[in-house]
N, C-alpha and C positions, 0 to 999 in steps of 0.2 A: 613635517612633524609629524600633521595628521595621518601620513600615509604610514610614516615610521610605525606610529601608535596603532593604527588600524591592522596591518598586518601583523603585529605583535598578539594584539587583543586575537582575531581570529586563530593564531598559533595556539595562543596557552589556550581558548576556550576547545579548541579540537583534542590539545593534550588531556586538558580535565577529564573530557568523556571518554576517550580512548583508555586513558589510563585506570578509567572508573574512580576518581579522586571525587567526584560530583555526579548526581545527576543530572540528565538534560534541562531538565527545569532550574535548577540552582542556578548550572553554569549560564543559561541564558540570562538570568537575572542578575547575578553579582559580577561577572565578569565586565561586563559594558560600563556597569555603575562604576567601578574602581576605576577603570581607564579615562570614565568621563570626568571623572572628580582629580583624576591627577593632570588632565589637559585644561582644567578651571574653568568647566562648565557646571558648577556645582549649583549656580541659580537658576539654569534654565533646564537644569535636570528635571524638575518635576515635570515641566508642561512637554518635554520630548515625550518620556515615559508613558504620561496619559494619551497623548496623540498616537503612540504607536499601539496602545492598547484597544484604544477605540479602534483603529484602523483594521483590525482582525476581529473586533467583537461578533460579527455575524459567523465569521466562520468557525471561531470556536462555538457558538450556539449551535450551528449546524452540525460538528461533528458528535457534540453531546446528543443530541436528539435522532440523529442517523444511527450511531452504535445502537443508543436502546431500542428505537424503531425494529431494526435486523435481527437485535438478540431478543425482543420478544417474538419475532416470525418464529425463530428455531426452536422456542419454549413451546410454541401453541401447535409445532408441528407442520408445517407449511412445506418444510422439505421432506419429511417423511414419506410421503406417498412416492415423491420422486426417488428416492434412495430405495424403497422396496420394488418400482418399476425398473430401475437400472439391475439391481440383483436378479431379476427375472429373465431380463432380455438378455444379459450377458450371458447367463448359463456358464458353462465350464468352458467359452471359447476365449481361448488368451487374446486375438484380436479385440473379441468383443469386449474384453474384461479391461484391456489399456485404454480403449476408446469411451468405455463408460467411466473410468477413473477421471479423466479428462473433463467431459462433461459436468460430470456430478463435483466434480470441484469447482470448476468455473461458476456454477449455478448457486454453490454454498459460499462461495466466498463473495457474494453480494454484501453480506454481514459486515466486510471491511477487518474481520478478527481473525487474522492467520491460525491462532492457536485453536480457537472453536472449531476451524475448518478441517485443522488437521485431525483433531479429534474425530470429529463427526465422520471423515472420508476414510479413515484410516479404520476405524471400527466397523464400519460398512463392508469394506473392501479386503482389508488383510486376509480373513479367513477364505476367500474365492483364490486369491493368491498363492496360500499355503495348499489348499486343495489342490489346486493345479501343479503345485512344484516351480512356481514363477520366480523368477529373482526379485527379492522386495526391495533391491535399488530401482527398477522400475516405478514400482508404486511411488517410492520417494522423488523420484525423478519429474515424473508427470505431476504429483500435486506441487511439487517447486515449481514447474513452469507455467502450470496454471495460476497459482497462487501470485507468481512474479506480476502477469499480465494484470489479475483484476486488481492487484495492489495500486493501478492507478484511479481507481475511483476515488470521489472526491473526501471521503471516508474511510479512505485505505489508509492514509498516512502521508504518502510524498506528495500528492495532488494538493493537499490542505496544506502542507507547509511551503508549496510552492504559491500558493493563492496569498497565503498569512505575508509569505515573505515579501512578494512582489506588492501586496494590495492589490490583488484584482479575484474577479470574480469567478465562478465555475462556466459562465459562458466564454469568457476569454481564454482558461485555461482547460477546461474538461470537455466541453462540448464539441470543439473541435477532434480532440482524440479519440471520440468514439470509435470511428472508421478505423484509428489504429491498432484501437482494443480488440477491436472484432479480426482484423487481419491476424494480429498476434493470438488469438484463441483459435482462429482456424488452423495456424500453423502448428498450434500445439496438437490439436487434435489430428493434425498430419503424422506429427512426430509418433502419439501415441499408437496410431496406426502401425507405422515403420517398426515401432519396439514390440507390438504386439506380433506381426510378421514373425521377426525375429525368433523370439520367445517361442513360437509355437512350432518352427522349425527345430527350435534346441530340442522341445521337449520329445519331439517326434522320434528325432536322431537319436537321442539317451535311451528311448524307448521305456522309460518308467517313472511314475509320477508318485512323489511323497503326500500319503494322505494326512491331512491335520481334519479335526474337527472343529465344530463351530464356537465351542466355548472359549476361543482366544479373544471374539469381541467384545468389546467393553460397549456397555449401555450408559451413556452420559445423558440422557433425555428422562428429565423430572415425567413421569407418566401424569402427576396430578396436574400438571400444567398444559396437558394437550388438550385440544380442542377442535376434534376431528369433525364434530357437525360444521364448525364454521370456517371450514377449509375454503371453500369458495369465496364466501366475503372478504377473507386476509387475502386470498389472491387475487380478487379483483382491486382491492384495497391498495396492494402492492404497484398493479400494474396501471391505476389511474395517479401512485404517487412518481412512478419512473415516467409517466408520460409529461406530469405537471413539473417535474424536473426537466424536461429536453425542452418542453414548451415555453418554460418559464413563465407560468400563471403567476405565481407569486415567489418572493424570495425564498430561495431554497432554506435556509433557517426556520422560516417561519412554516415553510410546507412539512419539515420533516417534525416541526413541535407539534403542527396538529394534527399530523398523522399518527404520530406516537399517542398522544391524549385519545386519538378517536379509538386506536386499537385496544388501549388499556380499557375504555370504558365498554367495547364491544366484547373483549375476549374476559374480560376481567373485572365484572361489576361489584364485585365484592370488595372493600377499602382494604382488607386484609390482604387480599391474592395480589394487588396493585401495590403495596407496599413490599411485598415480597420479590416481586420482579424489580422495581427501584434499587433496593438492597441487593438483589443479586447481580447488578450489571450496572451499577453507578461507580464502581471502581474502575473500570475499564473507559468507561467515560470521561471518569474526571481526570485520569492519568494521562489521557491523549490531548484534553480540554486543556490542561493545567500547561501543556508544554506549548500550545499554540498563545495564549496569552502571555507567557514566558516571551516568545517569539517577538512578540510586540514590543515589548521592552527593548528587544535585544535590536530590532530594525529601526524603533524610534530613537534610539540614542545613536544608532549608526548613520541616519539621515540627520538627524537634528544638529550634531556635530558637524557635518560636512565630509565624516570620514570616510564614506562611502564614495562620494564623487572624489575625494582626490585618491583613493584608490583605484577605480577606475580610469582615471586620466593616467595613472602610473603606468596600468597595465596596457593601455593604449600605446605607449611609447615602446613596449614589449614586441608588440605583434605587428609584424611584417604588413605593411600598408597594403601591399598586394593581397593580403589575406583578408582584409577586411569584409568583402563579400562574401567570403566563407567561413564567418565567425560562427553562424547558427550551425552551421556542419561540424565544425571544430567542437562546439558546446557539446552537441548529441554524442559524437563519438568519444568524447573524453567523461562525457558522464557515466560511460559504461564503468571502466576503471576506478574514476572518484567514488560512485557510490557503492563499487564494491569496499574499497578501501576504507572507506570512511561511514560515517554513520549517517543516516539521512538527515539528521540534525546539524550534523558539522556542515554537512555538502550544503543542504539548502539554506540554513539560517548564516552560513558562514562566507562560503564560496559563491553560491549564484547571485547576490546583492551586488557583489563585484563585477560577475559577468554581464548583469545587465546595466550597470553603469558604463561598463566599457561598451557594451552593442549600444546604447543611446549615445555615446560619442561617433559611432559607426553608422549610425542611422538605422540600426536593427531594435525593433521594438522588443520591451518586457515580456509581451504575450509570446512572442515567438521563441525566444530564449527558454521563455520558462517551460515551454512545452518540450522543446530540445532536449532539456535538462531532465525529462521524464521517460526518455528513449533508454537511459542506462538502469532504469529499475527491472528489467528483462533478467537482469543478472545479481542483483542488488539481495535476494533474500538467501543467496547462497553465501553470503558474507559472512566469516566466523564473528564478526561484531553483532550479528542478529538474534535476541534470545531466543526466538521461534521455531528456529531451523534446529535449534536440539531439540526441541519437545519432538519434531517431526520424525530425526533419523531413531528417537529413543522407543517412541510409539512403533515406528516401522522394526527396528532390531537391525540397524545397520551401523555402521562408524562413519563419524562425520566426513573423515579423510575419503571414504570410499565414495561417500554419495556426490563428493565434490568433484572427482576425477570422472565419475559416472555421467553428472547432470551438466557439468561446465561447458562443455561443446554445444549442448542442444540450447543450453541460454544463451551463450554467445550468438548462436545461428538466429533466437529469438530477435536477439538487439538487431542484429544485421535488416532481417526480415521488415521490423518495425521502423529501422531509419529507412530503409528503402519505400515501405508505404509512406512514410511521411513526406518525405521529399515528393515521391510521385503526385501523391493527393494535395500538396502546397501545405501541409502544416504546419511544417516549419520551414 
């Protein structure tokens, strides 16, 4: 009975999200409550939800302050010298331009906000592509490939969902993924090099370049918030923050909270400026964090009612016994299409808990399967279910279908490279 209720709940949850009948937050909260009441767990419901929210509270705090911190670093202009440097280095060489696109996107993506990254990178580099007569699909392709890799950062979205869904920390999920992210980033730079060579040959063969002026570039930086005199202070603070994250000196949520508060005081000592920063970025932070807390209710009810365990046992009977030792690889491979055709919320809150419950019966730990589920992120941002992708193609000026056809094979290549690296390095 619980198994049937569980699969029905997951199915309804995904339908509500994919059909846009509910927001992910409301679906995460309302759907499991209805099914738990139907199953007769009305007396235990409060404690289940409370325990679920408690289990992911630190992840939610970490996300809020990570988004606020890196958004503040963009406001103060931490990445502005990098943008100017890349623009000078790439000059009019298509190969340098494509490689510069990859490097700039990877670095700007540290803020974890895809929309902000798209706006900054396209504004900085689209005029160069136009001046050289380069195919704009190359720009959207490289930005997307880079964003897919950096989307694995804990404050980027999917990793936070894995941690909250499985009630694990960044040490178990994210830190082991760092070498995979590096391999993925190097692959994207290599792809950028290949695309640059092809485009240079095409331009030389055609023998003409369409000229454009730089008025197409959109300046999204609020000049009043720039702090060029504090550039090295902000750079050092960010480096120390990243070191602290890797070395685990303090809980990540506390580290980001302290870092954001210090950055606010150092860069904006005036109270009105601090309020302006918080008002500017609190919407993004709240939108992400609210879904994390909603996920706490979802997973709390799944676990408290025993639905998750029953569903896992049901799947075990389907998986051939001889495949048991390959369940981690199966998870990684199937994460590619699943994260493309499903939203991250549907996959990580609806499917991953079932996968890990199954893995537990097969002797495969949840952290391994959690990391395996992130391999599919190399293609996720290409999904038509991702709103920010429409922003990217709009900024670049290309059709979504053309972008999908051009980028998909390279994105699949990223997934294959990351899967191979994860297996070779023993990450999954």
